[in-house]
C-alpha positions as CSV (number, residue, x, y, z in Angstrom):
1,X,0.0,0.0,0.0
2,X,1.2,3.5,-0.9
3,X,-0.1,6.7,0.6
4,X,-2.6,7.4,-2.2
5,X,-5.5,5.7,-0.4
6,X,-4.6,6.7,3.1
7,X,-6.7,10.0,3.3
8,X,-9.8,7.9,2.8
9,X,-9.1,4.9,5.0
10,X,-7.7,6.2,8.3
11,X,-10.2,5.4,11.1
12,X,-11.4,7.8,13.8
13,X,-9.5,7.6,17.1
14,X,-12.2,6.2,19.4
15,X,-10.4,6.9,22.7
16,X,-10.6,10.5,24.1
17,X,-7.2,10.2,25.9
18,X,-5.4,8.9,22.8
19,X,-7.2,11.4,20.6
20,X,-5.8,14.2,22.7
21,X,-2.2,12.8,22.6
22,X,-2.2,12.0,18.9
23,X,-3.7,15.3,17.7
24,X,-1.8,17.4,20.3
25,X,1.4,15.9,18.9
26,X,0.2,16.4,15.4
27,X,-0.4,20.1,15.9
28,X,3.1,20.4,17.5
29,X,4.6,18.6,14.5
30,X,2.9,20.9,12.0
31,X,4.1,24.0,13.9
32,X,7.7,22.6,14.1
33,X,7.5,21.9,10.3
34,X,6.2,25.4,9.6
35,X,9.0,27.0,11.6
36,X,11.6,24.7,10.1
37,X,13.0,23.9,13.5
38,X,16.3,22.0,13.5
39,X,15.6,20.5,17.0
40,X,12.2,19.0,17.6
41,X,10.3,18.0,20.8
42,X,7.4,16.1,19.3
43,X,7.3,12.5,18.1
44,X,6.5,11.2,14.6
45,X,2.9,10.9,13.4
46,X,3.9,8.1,11.1
47,X,6.4,5.3,11.8
48,X,8.0,2.6,9.7
49,X,9.3,-0.4,11.7
50,X,10.9,-3.1,9.6
51,X,9.9,-6.6,10.5
52,X,12.4,-8.6,8.4
53,X,15.5,-8.1,6.2
54,X,14.9,-11.5,4.4
55,X,12.8,-12.5,1.5
56,X,12.2,-15.7,-0.4
57,X,11.9,-13.9,-3.8
58,X,14.6,-12.4,-6.0
59,X,12.9,-9.3,-7.6
60,X,15.4,-7.7,-10.0
61,X,15.3,-4.1,-8.7
62,X,15.1,-4.9,-5.0
63,X,18.1,-4.5,-2.7
64,X,17.1,-7.6,-0.7
65,X,16.3,-9.5,-3.9
66,X,19.7,-8.7,-5.2
67,X,21.2,-9.6,-1.9
68,X,22.9,-6.2,-1.6
69,X,21.5,-5.1,1.8
70,X,24.3,-4.6,4.3
71,X,22.3,-5.4,7.4
72,X,22.3,-9.2,7.2
73,X,19.3,-11.5,7.6
74,X,17.3,-10.7,10.8
75,X,13.8,-10.3,12.1
76,X,12.4,-7.8,14.6
77,X,12.2,-9.4,18.1
78,X,9.7,-8.8,20.9
79,X,12.1,-7.0,23.4
80,X,13.2,-4.5,20.7
81,X,9.7,-4.0,19.4
82,X,8.2,-3.3,22.8
83,X,11.0,-0.9,23.7
84,X,10.4,1.0,20.4
85,X,6.7,1.1,21.0
86,X,7.1,2.4,24.6
87,X,9.6,5.0,23.4
88,X,7.6,6.3,20.5
89,X,4.5,6.2,22.6
90,X,0.9,6.7,21.6
91,X,1.5,9.6,19.2
92,X,1.6,7.8,15.9
93,X,-1.4,7.5,13.7
94,X,0.0,5.0,11.3
95,X,2.7,2.2,11.6
96,X,4.1,0.5,8.5
97,X,5.3,-2.9,9.6
98,X,7.5,-3.6,6.6
99,X,10.3,-2.0,4.6
100,X,13.2,-4.2,3.2
101,X,12.1,-7.8,3.5
102,X,9.0,-10.0,3.6
103,X,7.2,-9.4,7.0
104,X,5.5,-12.8,7.1
105,X,9.0,-14.4,7.4
106,X,8.9,-13.0,10.9
107,X,6.9,-15.8,12.7
108,X,6.2,-13.4,15.6
109,X,4.6,-10.7,13.4
110,X,1.0,-11.2,14.6
111,X,2.1,-11.2,18.2
112,X,3.9,-7.9,17.7
113,X,0.9,-6.3,16.0
114,X,-1.4,-7.5,18.9
115,X,0.9,-5.9,21.4
116,X,0.3,-2.4,19.9
117,X,-3.4,-2.5,19.1
118,X,-4.3,-0.7,22.3
119,X,-2.5,2.3,21.0
120,X,-5.1,2.8,18.2
121,X,-2.4,3.0,15.6
122,X,-3.4,2.0,12.1
123,X,-1.0,-0.7,11.1
124,X,-0.1,-1.9,7.6
125,X,1.9,-4.8,6.2
126,X,2.8,-5.3,2.5
127,X,3.5,-8.9,1.7
128,X,4.3,-11.0,-1.4
129,X,2.1,-13.7,0.1
130,X,4.0,-16.3,-1.8
131,X,4.4,-18.8,1.0
132,X,2.3,-21.5,2.5
133,X,-0.1,-20.3,5.2
134,X,-2.0,-22.5,7.6
135,X,-5.6,-21.9,8.5
136,X,-4.3,-20.9,12.0
137,X,-2.0,-18.2,10.5
138,X,-4.7,-16.9,8.2
139,X,-6.9,-16.4,11.3
140,X,-4.0,-14.8,13.3
141,X,-3.3,-12.3,10.5
142,X,-7.0,-11.3,10.4
143,X,-7.5,-11.0,14.1
144,X,-4.3,-9.5,15.4
145,X,-5.3,-5.9,14.8
146,X,-3.9,-5.0,11.3
147,X,-5.6,-2.2,9.4
148,X,-4.5,-3.3,5.9
149,X,-2.9,-6.4,4.4
150,X,-1.5,-5.3,1.1
151,X,-0.7,-8.1,-1.3
152,X,1.9,-7.5,-4.0
153,X,0.6,-9.3,-7.0
154,X,2.2,-7.7,-10.1
155,X,0.2,-9.5,-12.8
156,X,-3.2,-11.0,-13.5
157,X,-1.9,-14.3,-14.9
158,X,0.7,-16.9,-14.0
159,X,2.7,-15.9,-17.2
160,X,3.3,-12.3,-16.3
161,X,3.5,-12.4,-12.5
162,X,6.9,-14.2,-12.1
163,X,8.7,-12.0,-14.6
164,X,9.3,-9.4,-11.8
165,X,8.4,-11.5,-8.7
166,X,11.0,-14.1,-9.4
167,X,10.6,-17.2,-7.3
168,X,6.9,-16.3,-6.7
169,X,3.9,-18.6,-7.4
170,X,0.9,-16.8,-8.9
171,X,-1.5,-19.5,-7.9
172,X,-0.2,-19.6,-4.3
173,X,-0.5,-15.8,-3.9
174,X,-3.9,-15.4,-5.5
175,X,-5.1,-18.5,-3.5
176,X,-3.9,-17.1,-0.2
177,X,-5.5,-13.7,-1.0
178,X,-8.8,-15.3,-1.7
179,X,-8.5,-17.4,1.5
180,X,-8.0,-14.2,3.5
181,X,-11.0,-12.6,1.9
182,X,-13.2,-15.6,2.4
183,X,-12.2,-16.1,6.1
184,X,-12.6,-12.4,6.8
185,X,-16.2,-12.6,5.7
186,X,-16.8,-15.7,7.8
187,X,-15.5,-13.9,10.8
188,X,-17.6,-10.9,10.1
189,X,-14.6,-8.5,10.2
190,X,-14.5,-5.0,8.7
191,X,-10.7,-4.9,9.0
192,X,-8.1,-5.6,7.9
193,X,-8.7,-4.3,4.5
194,X,-7.4,-6.7,1.8
195,X,-5.6,-4.8,-0.9
196,X,-4.2,-6.0,-4.2
197,X,-1.2,-3.9,-5.2
198,X,-0.2,-4.1,-8.8
199,X,3.2,-2.7,-9.9
200,X,2.9,-1.8,-13.6
201,X,5.7,-2.7,-16.0
202,X,5.7,-3.1,-19.8
203,X,5.2,-6.9,-19.6
204,X,2.0,-6.6,-17.5
205,X,0.5,-3.3,-18.4
206,X,-1.9,-4.9,-20.8
207,X,-3.6,-6.8,-17.9
208,X,-5.2,-3.8,-16.3
209,X,-8.7,-4.7,-17.4
210,X,-8.3,-8.3,-16.3
211,X,-6.9,-7.3,-13.0
212,X,-9.9,-5.0,-12.4
213,X,-12.3,-7.9,-13.3
214,X,-10.5,-10.3,-11.0
215,X,-10.5,-7.8,-8.1
216,X,-14.3,-7.5,-8.3
217,X,-14.7,-11.3,-8.6
218,X,-12.4,-12.1,-5.7
219,X,-13.8,-9.3,-3.5
220,X,-10.7,-7.3,-2.7
221,X,-11.3,-4.1,-0.7
222,X,-8.8,-2.1,-2.7
223,X,-7.0,-2.4,-6.0
224,X,-4.0,-0.2,-6.4
225,X,-1.9,0.3,-9.4
226,X,1.5,1.8,-8.9
227,X,4.4,2.6,-11.3
228,X,7.1,0.0,-11.0
229,X,10.6,1.3,-10.6
230,X,12.5,0.0,-13.7
231,X,14.6,1.5,-16.6
232,X,12.8,2.7,-19.7
233,X,14.8,0.4,-21.9
234,X,16.8,-2.8,-21.4
235,X,18.0,-6.0,-22.9
236,X,15.5,-8.6,-24.2
237,X,13.8,-10.3,-21.4
238,X,14.6,-7.6,-18.8
239,X,11.9,-5.9,-16.8
240,X,11.4,-2.4,-18.1
241,X,9.0,0.4,-17.2
242,X,5.4,0.7,-18.5
243,X,4.9,2.9,-21.5
244,X,1.1,3.1,-21.6
245,X,-1.1,5.4,-19.5
246,X,-3.4,3.8,-17.0
247,X,-7.0,3.8,-18.4
248,X,-8.8,3.9,-15.0
249,X,-8.3,5.0,-11.4
250,X,-5.0,4.3,-9.7
251,X,-6.9,3.2,-6.6
252,X,-10.4,1.7,-6.6
253,X,-12.6,-0.7,-4.9
254,X,-15.4,-0.9,-2.3
255,X,-13.3,0.7,0.4
256,X,-12.7,3.8,-1.7
257,X,-16.4,4.0,-2.7
258,X,-17.4,4.0,0.9
259,X,-14.8,6.5,1.9
260,X,-16.0,9.1,-0.7
261,X,-19.3,9.4,1.1
262,X,-18.1,8.9,4.7
263,X,-19.6,11.4,7.2
264,X,-18.2,10.2,10.5
265,X,-15.9,13.2,11.1
266,X,-16.4,17.0,10.9
267,X,-14.2,17.5,7.8
268,X,-15.5,14.4,6.1
269,X,-19.0,15.8,6.4
270,X,-18.0,19.1,4.8
271,X,-16.1,17.3,2.0
272,X,-18.5,14.4,1.5
273,X,-18.9,13.4,-2.1
274,X,-15.7,15.0,-3.4
275,X,-13.9,12.2,-5.1
276,X,-10.2,11.8,-4.3
277,X,-7.6,12.9,-6.8
278,X,-5.4,9.8,-6.8
279,X,-2.1,9.7,-8.7
280,X,1.1,7.7,-9.1
281,X,2.9,9.6,-6.3
282,X,5.2,12.0,-8.2
283,X,5.4,15.8,-8.0
284,X,6.9,17.7,-10.9
285,X,8.4,20.3,-8.7
286,X,9.3,18.8,-5.3
287,X,9.4,21.3,-2.4
288,X,12.8,22.3,-0.9
289,X,12.1,20.3,2.3
290,X,11.5,16.7,3.4
291,X,8.6,16.0,5.8
292,X,10.2,12.8,6.9
293,X,12.4,14.9,9.2
294,X,9.3,16.3,11.0
295,X,6.6,13.7,10.6
296,X,8.1,10.3,10.0
297,X,10.3,7.8,11.7
298,X,12.2,4.9,10.0
299,X,13.5,2.1,12.4
300,X,15.3,-0.9,11.1
301,X,15.5,-4.4,12.5
302,X,18.8,-3.7,14.2
303,X,17.3,-0.5,15.7
304,X,19.2,1.8,13.3
305,X,17.2,5.0,12.7
306,X,17.3,6.0,9.0
307,X,16.3,9.3,7.4
308,X,13.5,7.7,5.4
309,X,12.3,4.4,4.0
310,X,14.1,4.7,0.7
311,X,17.7,4.4,2.0
312,X,18.0,1.0,3.8
313,X,21.8,0.4,4.1
314,X,23.3,0.9,7.5
315,X,25.8,3.4,6.1
316,X,22.9,5.9,5.6
317,X,21.5,5.7,9.2
318,X,21.4,8.9,11.1
319,X,21.3,7.3,14.6
320,X,20.8,4.1,16.5
321,X,18.4,3.4,19.4
322,X,21.0,1.1,20.9
323,X,23.3,4.1,21.5
324,X,20.8,6.9,22.1
325,X,18.6,7.6,25.1
326,X,15.2,7.1,23.3
327,X,13.8,8.0,19.9
328,X,13.5,11.8,20.5
329,X,17.2,12.0,21.2
330,X,18.0,9.8,18.2
331,X,15.7,12.1,16.1
332,X,17.8,15.1,17.2
333,X,21.3,13.9,16.4
334,X,23.6,16.1,14.5
335,X,22.7,14.4,11.2
336,X,19.0,15.0,11.6
337,X,19.4,18.6,12.7
338,X,21.8,19.3,9.8
339,X,19.3,17.8,7.3
340,X,16.5,20.0,8.7
341,X,18.7,23.0,8.5
342,X,19.5,22.2,4.9
343,X,15.8,22.0,4.1
344,X,15.5,25.5,5.6
345,X,18.1,26.8,3.2
346,X,21.0,27.0,5.7
347,X,23.5,25.2,3.5
348,X,24.2,21.5,2.7
349,X,23.7,18.9,5.4
350,X,26.6,16.7,4.2
351,X,24.3,13.7,4.4
352,X,22.6,11.5,1.8
353,X,19.6,13.9,1.9
354,X,21.6,16.4,-0.2
355,X,21.4,13.8,-3.0
356,X,17.9,12.5,-2.4
357,X,17.0,10.0,-5.1
358,X,13.2,10.5,-4.8
359,X,12.4,14.0,-3.7
360,X,9.0,14.2,-5.4
361,X,7.8,10.9,-4.0
362,X,8.9,11.9,-0.5
363,X,6.9,15.2,-0.7
364,X,3.8,13.4,-2.0
365,X,4.0,10.7,0.8
366,X,3.6,13.2,3.7
367,X,1.1,15.4,1.9
368,X,-1.2,12.4,1.8
369,X,-0.5,11.6,5.5
370,X,-1.4,15.2,6.6
371,X,-4.6,14.9,4.5
372,X,-5.5,11.6,6.2
373,X,-5.1,13.0,9.7
374,X,-6.9,16.2,8.9
375,X,-9.9,14.2,7.6
376,X,-10.4,12.5,10.9
377,X,-9.6,15.5,13.1
378,X,-12.1,16.3,15.9
379,X,-13.6,19.8,16.1
380,X,-11.1,21.2,18.6
381,X,-8.2,20.4,16.2
382,X,-10.0,22.2,13.3
383,X,-10.6,25.1,15.7
384,X,-6.9,25.5,16.6
385,X,-5.9,25.3,12.9
386,X,-8.6,27.8,11.8
387,X,-7.7,30.2,14.5
388,X,-4.1,30.5,13.4
389,X,-3.5,28.7,10.1
390,X,-0.3,30.6,9.4
391,X,1.3,28.9,12.4
392,X,0.7,25.4,11.1
393,X,0.8,25.3,7.3
394,X,3.5,26.3,4.8
395,X,2.6,28.4,1.8
396,X,2.4,25.4,-0.6
397,X,0.1,23.4,1.5
398,X,-3.0,25.2,0.4
399,X,-2.2,24.6,-3.3
400,X,-1.1,21.0,-2.8
401,X,-3.9,20.0,-0.4
402,X,-6.8,22.2,-1.7
403,X,-9.6,20.1,-0.3
404,X,-8.4,20.0,3.3
405,X,-6.0,22.8,3.9
406,X,-7.7,25.1,1.3
407,X,-11.0,25.1,3.2
408,X,-9.2,25.6,6.6
409,X,-7.0,28.5,5.5
410,X,-9.6,30.3,3.5
411,X,-12.0,30.7,6.4
412,X,-14.7,28.8,4.6
413,X,-14.6,26.0,7.2
414,X,-15.7,28.5,9.9
415,X,-18.7,29.4,7.8
416,X,-19.5,25.7,7.4
417,X,-18.9,24.9,11.1
418,X,-20.0,27.9,13.2
419,X,-19.1,25.8,16.3
420,X,-15.5,26.6,15.6
421,X,-16.2,30.2,16.6
422,X,-16.9,29.2,20.2
423,X,-14.3,28.6,22.9
424,X,-13.6,24.9,23.8
425,X,-12.4,25.0,27.4
426,X,-12.7,21.2,27.8
427,X,-10.3,20.5,25.0
428,X,-8.0,23.2,26.2
429,X,-7.9,21.5,29.7
430,X,-7.3,18.1,28.2
431,X,-4.3,19.4,26.3
432,X,-2.9,21.0,29.5
433,X,-3.4,17.8,31.4
434,X,-1.4,15.9,28.7
435,X,1.7,18.1,29.1
436,X,1.1,20.5,32.0
437,X,4.5,22.3,31.9
438,X,5.0,22.6,28.1
439,X,4.9,26.2,26.7
440,X,4.0,25.0,23.2
441,X,1.0,23.0,24.5
442,X,0.0,26.1,26.6
443,X,0.0,28.1,23.4
444,X,-2.2,25.5,21.7
445,X,-4.6,25.5,24.6
446,X,-4.9,29.3,24.4
447,X,-6.2,29.0,20.8
448,X,-9.0,26.8,22.0
449,X,-10.0,29.4,24.6
450,X,-10.7,32.0,21.9
451,X,-14.2,32.9,20.8
452,X,-15.2,35.0,17.8
């Protein structure tokens, strides 16, 4: 799963204490991002924790598939995972439990997910699903607390699929996916959503229509097409990039249809019926900043802390949780602060960020994550944002997120929601109780005490 669908899938936080913590931290993160602070005091709203550095496939453009990852074969263990969860706390909205390897190789995956479900964090795995699964493991995957199981199936036939997923078995993958869907229905579950993710290449681009047909027949919740990373040209038999435009939506399915008309949050009610503008995740003119440094955390199996999910070799790590006193300290090492300063135009960081291989994709990722959180925000958060939008959003946000940020910064939201004009002393007190001696939180609380 990429971030394209996230703004329409993220569930409401149904615990008032956790809602205060998550959204209070979100507002602090936006303000820090707006001010381009080098040193930050909040925690990430979005975290990637790798579950495994191993994979049974040999995909030709994957570092693990090419056996070039320098971390060695390992899986995330319970003690390290619990320490990471306790350290990051309850602030994250989304946790991506995969990065380099196949997460299902970690036999303790479901146990780790179950240990974090009380934090109300939307958790996602992406799996090739090309391995035998017992009925017991199918049930465990469905009931442990996952939000999405994203299945990488890059082809609609047994002929095209293994050209990229080398070593994979189309019948095994598609059969496992249908077993998950069937058992989910038998158990009466709404989550996890079962997603089919289809990387487009030249050898499989002609199967778009068939993939859409099979997705409907099998009953997947989401079908997502994504541009596969491959060269434009290559030797005969090599995997190369697609050269035809997609004829339909990049993301579709019953989960998207339901999300377009959802009305279970204040902003969703205002924006109901507006169809999402999905795309392949590239911006023509990436912004001179990276929101990973303010909003995201990347933690590897060996507890190395990377700048983002694109750079997976140990040499690119900015810190390690084994040598730092917690994540916030690791997130404020010299490398992270230098990278943030560079994004603020204060010279090069002398890190890999100066040579970012995917700047447009990184910008797009976190725009979608901000949109997702705004769409489930309670009234008090929208009040704080509408009282002082210039303290939370950068100039480009309104243009790049017109549905969500546009309506907040223009003042139209206050006309749609007159309750935002009234003071909210209850929410102000809840924030104060969360961090009683924090000057930034006190400032947030003051916004909620205003009335117009």
